[in-house]
C-alpha positions as CSV (number, residue, x, y, z in Angstrom):
1,X,-20.9,-35.4,-14.8
2,X,-18.0,-33.7,-16.7
3,X,-14.6,-34.3,-15.2
4,X,-11.0,-33.8,-16.4
5,X,-7.6,-33.3,-14.7
6,X,-4.2,-31.9,-15.3
7,X,-1.0,-33.3,-13.6
8,X,0.8,-30.7,-11.4
9,X,3.6,-30.5,-8.9
10,X,2.6,-29.4,-5.4
11,X,3.7,-29.5,-1.8
12,X,2.5,-31.5,1.2
13,X,1.1,-29.0,3.7
14,X,2.5,-31.0,6.6
15,X,6.1,-31.8,5.6
16,X,6.6,-29.5,2.5
17,X,7.7,-32.4,0.4
18,X,7.3,-31.9,-3.3
19,X,4.6,-34.3,-4.4
20,X,2.6,-35.0,-7.5
21,X,-0.9,-33.6,-7.7
22,X,-3.9,-33.2,-10.0
23,X,-6.0,-30.2,-10.8
24,X,-9.5,-31.6,-11.2
25,X,-12.2,-29.8,-13.1
26,X,-15.7,-31.1,-12.3
27,X,-18.9,-29.3,-13.4
28,X,-17.2,-25.9,-13.5
29,X,-15.5,-26.2,-10.2
30,X,-11.7,-26.7,-9.9
31,X,-10.0,-28.7,-7.1
32,X,-6.5,-29.5,-6.2
33,X,-6.0,-33.2,-5.3
34,X,-2.7,-34.6,-3.9
35,X,-1.2,-37.4,-1.9
36,X,1.9,-37.5,0.2
37,X,3.8,-40.8,0.7
38,X,4.1,-40.0,4.5
39,X,0.8,-38.2,5.2
40,X,-1.5,-39.8,2.8
41,X,-4.3,-38.2,0.7
42,X,-4.9,-34.5,1.2
43,X,-8.5,-33.5,1.0
44,X,-9.4,-31.9,-2.3
45,X,-8.9,-28.1,-2.0
46,X,-11.3,-25.8,-3.9
47,X,-9.6,-23.4,-6.3
48,X,-12.4,-22.0,-8.5
49,X,-16.2,-22.3,-8.8
50,X,-19.4,-20.8,-10.2
51,X,-18.1,-18.4,-12.8
52,X,-19.3,-18.1,-16.4
53,X,-15.7,-18.0,-17.7
54,X,-13.9,-21.3,-17.3
55,X,-10.8,-21.7,-15.1
56,X,-8.7,-22.3,-18.2
57,X,-9.7,-18.9,-19.6
58,X,-8.0,-17.3,-16.7
59,X,-4.7,-19.2,-16.7
60,X,-1.6,-18.9,-18.8
61,X,1.0,-21.7,-19.2
62,X,4.3,-20.8,-17.6
63,X,7.7,-22.4,-17.8
64,X,8.8,-24.6,-14.9
65,X,10.4,-22.1,-12.4
66,X,13.2,-24.5,-11.4
67,X,15.3,-27.5,-12.5
68,X,14.2,-30.2,-10.1
69,X,17.0,-31.9,-8.3
70,X,19.8,-29.5,-9.4
71,X,21.8,-28.0,-6.6
72,X,22.2,-24.2,-7.1
73,X,25.7,-23.0,-7.9
74,X,25.5,-20.5,-5.1
75,X,25.4,-23.4,-2.6
76,X,28.4,-25.2,-4.1
77,X,30.1,-25.3,-0.7
78,X,27.3,-27.5,0.6
79,X,27.5,-31.2,0.0
80,X,24.9,-32.5,-2.5
81,X,23.6,-34.9,0.2
82,X,23.0,-31.9,2.5
83,X,21.0,-29.9,0.0
84,X,17.2,-30.2,0.6
85,X,16.3,-28.8,-2.9
86,X,13.4,-26.7,-4.0
87,X,11.5,-25.4,-2.1
88,X,13.2,-26.0,1.3
89,X,16.5,-24.3,0.5
90,X,16.2,-22.8,-2.9
91,X,15.3,-19.1,-2.4
92,X,16.2,-16.8,-5.3
93,X,18.8,-19.2,-6.6
94,X,20.6,-19.1,-10.0
95,X,18.5,-21.9,-11.4
96,X,15.2,-20.2,-11.3
97,X,14.0,-19.3,-14.8
98,X,11.7,-16.5,-13.8
99,X,12.8,-13.2,-12.4
100,X,11.8,-11.9,-9.0
101,X,8.8,-9.7,-9.5
102,X,8.8,-8.3,-6.0
103,X,11.1,-9.1,-3.0
104,X,9.7,-9.1,0.6
105,X,12.1,-8.4,3.4
106,X,10.8,-9.0,7.0
107,X,12.5,-6.5,9.2
108,X,10.7,-7.4,12.5
109,X,8.5,-10.1,14.0
110,X,7.0,-7.6,16.5
111,X,3.4,-6.3,16.0
112,X,1.1,-3.9,17.8
113,X,-2.0,-6.0,16.9
114,X,-3.0,-9.5,17.6
115,X,-5.2,-10.3,14.6
116,X,-7.4,-13.4,15.1
117,X,-6.9,-14.3,11.4
118,X,-3.1,-13.7,11.2
119,X,-1.1,-16.7,10.1
120,X,2.0,-15.5,12.0
121,X,2.7,-15.5,15.7
122,X,2.8,-11.9,17.1
123,X,2.9,-9.9,20.2
124,X,0.3,-9.8,22.9
125,X,-2.4,-7.2,22.2
126,X,-1.1,-4.9,24.9
127,X,2.5,-5.0,23.8
128,X,4.8,-4.8,20.8
129,X,7.6,-7.2,21.7
130,X,8.7,-9.8,19.2
131,X,7.8,-13.4,19.9
132,X,10.1,-15.1,22.4
133,X,13.6,-15.7,21.1
134,X,13.0,-13.6,17.9
135,X,15.2,-10.5,17.8
136,X,15.0,-7.9,15.1
137,X,18.0,-8.0,12.6
138,X,20.2,-5.0,13.1
139,X,21.1,-2.5,10.3
140,X,24.3,-4.4,9.4
141,X,22.3,-7.7,8.9
142,X,19.6,-5.8,6.9
143,X,22.2,-4.2,4.7
144,X,23.6,-7.6,3.9
145,X,20.2,-9.0,3.1
146,X,19.4,-6.0,0.8
147,X,22.7,-6.5,-1.0
148,X,22.1,-10.2,-1.5
149,X,18.6,-9.5,-2.9
150,X,20.1,-6.8,-5.3
151,X,22.9,-9.1,-6.4
152,X,20.5,-11.9,-7.3
153,X,17.3,-10.1,-8.3
154,X,18.5,-6.6,-9.4
155,X,16.5,-3.5,-8.6
156,X,13.2,-5.3,-8.3
157,X,10.3,-3.8,-6.3
158,X,11.1,-4.2,-2.6
159,X,8.5,-4.5,0.2
160,X,9.5,-4.1,3.8
161,X,7.3,-6.2,6.0
162,X,7.0,-8.0,9.3
163,X,5.3,-8.1,11.9
164,X,4.6,-4.4,11.8
165,X,7.7,-2.7,10.2
166,X,6.7,0.7,11.4
167,X,7.4,-0.3,15.0
168,X,11.1,0.0,14.1
169,X,12.2,3.6,14.8
170,X,15.1,3.1,12.3
171,X,12.8,2.2,9.4
172,X,13.7,5.5,7.6
173,X,17.4,4.4,7.8
174,X,16.5,1.0,6.3
175,X,14.7,2.8,3.4
176,X,17.7,5.0,2.9
177,X,19.9,1.9,2.8
178,X,17.7,0.3,0.2
179,X,17.8,3.5,-1.9
180,X,21.6,3.6,-1.6
181,X,22.0,0.0,-2.7
182,X,19.9,0.6,-5.8
183,X,16.2,-0.1,-5.1
184,X,14.0,2.5,-6.7
185,X,10.5,1.1,-5.6
186,X,10.3,0.6,-1.8
187,X,6.9,-0.3,-0.3
188,X,6.0,-0.5,3.4
189,X,3.5,-3.3,4.4
190,X,1.7,-1.8,7.4
191,X,-1.5,-1.9,9.5
192,X,-1.4,1.9,9.4
193,X,-1.6,2.6,13.1
194,X,1.6,4.6,13.3
195,X,1.0,6.1,9.9
196,X,-2.2,7.5,11.3
197,X,-0.8,8.8,14.6
198,X,2.8,9.9,13.9
199,X,3.0,12.7,11.3
200,X,6.8,13.2,11.8
201,X,7.6,9.5,11.3
202,X,5.4,9.4,8.2
203,X,7.2,12.5,6.8
204,X,10.6,10.9,7.6
205,X,9.7,7.8,5.6
206,X,8.7,9.9,2.6
207,X,12.0,11.9,2.9
208,X,13.9,8.7,3.0
209,X,12.4,7.6,-0.3
210,X,9.4,5.3,0.4
211,X,7.4,4.8,-2.8
212,X,4.0,3.7,-1.3
213,X,2.3,2.0,1.6
214,X,0.6,-1.5,1.4
215,X,-2.1,-0.8,3.8
216,X,-4.2,-3.5,5.7
217,X,-7.7,-2.4,4.8
218,X,-10.5,-5.0,5.3
219,X,-13.6,-2.9,5.1
220,X,-15.4,0.4,5.8
221,X,-17.1,-0.6,9.0
222,X,-15.8,-1.3,12.5
223,X,-17.6,-4.6,12.7
224,X,-15.3,-6.1,10.1
225,X,-12.2,-4.9,12.0
226,X,-13.5,-6.3,15.3
227,X,-13.9,-9.7,13.7
228,X,-10.7,-9.8,11.7
229,X,-8.3,-7.6,13.7
230,X,-9.7,-7.6,17.2
231,X,-10.2,-3.8,17.4
232,X,-12.3,-1.0,15.9
233,X,-9.8,0.4,13.4
234,X,-11.7,2.1,10.6
235,X,-11.1,5.6,11.9
236,X,-7.4,4.8,12.1
237,X,-7.4,3.5,8.5
238,X,-9.1,6.7,7.3
239,X,-6.5,8.8,9.0
240,X,-3.7,6.8,7.4
241,X,-5.2,7.3,4.0
242,X,-5.6,11.0,4.7
243,X,-2.0,11.2,5.8
244,X,-0.9,9.6,2.5
245,X,-2.9,12.1,0.6
246,X,-1.4,15.0,2.5
247,X,2.1,13.7,2.0
248,X,1.3,13.0,-1.7
249,X,2.5,9.4,-1.3
250,X,0.7,6.4,-2.8
251,X,-1.2,3.8,-0.8
252,X,-2.5,0.4,-1.9
253,X,-5.6,-0.9,0.0
254,X,-5.2,-4.5,1.0
255,X,-8.4,-6.3,2.2
256,X,-8.2,-9.8,3.5
257,X,-11.5,-11.4,2.4
258,X,-13.3,-13.9,4.7
259,X,-16.5,-15.6,3.9
260,X,-19.5,-14.3,5.9
261,X,-17.4,-11.4,7.3
262,X,-16.6,-8.8,4.6
263,X,-17.2,-10.1,1.1
264,X,-20.3,-7.9,1.1
265,X,-18.1,-4.8,1.4
266,X,-16.0,-5.4,-1.8
267,X,-18.0,-2.7,-3.7
268,X,-17.8,-0.2,-0.8
269,X,-14.0,-0.7,-0.6
270,X,-13.7,0.0,-4.3
271,X,-15.9,3.2,-4.0
272,X,-13.7,4.3,-1.0
273,X,-10.6,3.8,-3.2
274,X,-12.1,5.7,-6.0
275,X,-13.0,8.6,-3.7
276,X,-9.4,8.9,-2.5
277,X,-7.7,8.7,-5.8
278,X,-4.9,9.6,-6.7
279,X,-3.5,8.9,-3.2
280,X,-5.1,5.4,-3.4
281,X,-3.4,3.7,-6.3
282,X,-5.1,0.3,-6.2
283,X,-6.9,-2.3,-4.2
284,X,-5.3,-5.7,-3.6
285,X,-7.9,-8.2,-2.6
286,X,-6.5,-11.3,-0.8
287,X,-8.7,-14.3,0.0
288,X,-8.1,-15.6,3.5
289,X,-5.1,-18.0,3.7
290,X,-5.5,-20.8,6.2
291,X,-1.8,-21.6,7.0
292,X,0.6,-21.0,9.8
293,X,-1.2,-21.0,13.2
294,X,-4.3,-22.7,11.7
295,X,-4.1,-26.4,12.7
296,X,-6.8,-27.6,10.3
297,X,-7.8,-26.7,6.8
298,X,-11.3,-25.1,6.4
299,X,-14.1,-26.8,4.6
300,X,-14.4,-25.9,1.0
301,X,-17.8,-24.2,1.8
302,X,-15.9,-21.8,4.1
303,X,-13.4,-20.7,1.4
304,X,-13.9,-17.6,-0.8
305,X,-12.1,-18.0,-4.1
306,X,-11.0,-15.7,-6.9
307,X,-13.9,-16.5,-9.2
308,X,-16.3,-15.4,-6.5
309,X,-14.3,-12.2,-5.8
310,X,-14.4,-11.3,-9.5
311,X,-18.2,-11.9,-9.6
312,X,-18.7,-9.8,-6.5
313,X,-16.6,-6.9,-7.9
314,X,-18.9,-6.8,-11.0
315,X,-22.1,-7.2,-9.0
316,X,-21.3,-4.7,-6.2
317,X,-20.0,-2.0,-8.6
318,X,-23.2,-2.5,-10.7
319,X,-21.1,-3.4,-13.7
320,X,-18.7,-0.4,-13.5
321,X,-15.9,-2.9,-13.2
322,X,-16.5,-6.2,-15.0
323,X,-14.9,-9.6,-14.3
324,X,-13.6,-9.7,-17.8
325,X,-11.6,-6.5,-17.2
326,X,-9.2,-8.7,-15.2
327,X,-8.6,-11.4,-17.8
328,X,-4.8,-11.8,-18.1
329,X,-3.3,-10.7,-21.4
330,X,-1.8,-13.1,-23.9
């Protein structure tokens, strides 16, 4: 039995305390092992398995993103004893050594879906109200947040998210604000329902300066959407993509992959994307994340990991796309 490990810094999933961990490689599979002083041993979490290329071939060493224990200068008014440190109060502080590659601003907690797999609390299926006690930030608050992001991270790509951001009728004004402040790449993270049904609103977003839409897109059959989103939505997704093509605005398809639900549609999603180029500019596969509302971690056998997604891409496209095409440079 071949076994090796690398020391890492991780988080306790219960209290978010920074704790030591180990990345264990055993017979080609990679696990994360960690122990919290308060919550004890955390069950080994599967990260990688069953791929001809080793895990190390897909990784690149990166510098530590923060100086542990240093209080950011931007928080100088706070007493050192009051500062929780990275990650609890850090944000995009002045001590991070890596630039923000993309900033996400949540403009609402309201949603018009109640997805069974969503990690965030949302509205009831029949309504679009925000969770109790959660009010949407007004335009003044959003402007301040946008200016803070721009001051600390520059004109990085910006994603407006939620909840479902297209429930805000003033979303075009938010986009205009972001453009005025200096952001030149503005993406809307959306389930696509209003994009499919409200042509005038979609046009107003384009006129305001939206760059593209980050579209929830889990498959090409309604069975997948019933399981993952609680409704038959494929026709709505198709209309949303058609709308983007008509408006000549880009769309990124974003499938959430869940074992035994939609991993067999990976190739079909890629073929759909290819058919709708150049409106579709990419596919962003995301393995299911078991956090937030989920009270218990899944068994490793229930997880789908990146190595398996890479293998499925090659297999289901009959080699048109190969796993090695995705090896990081450097």
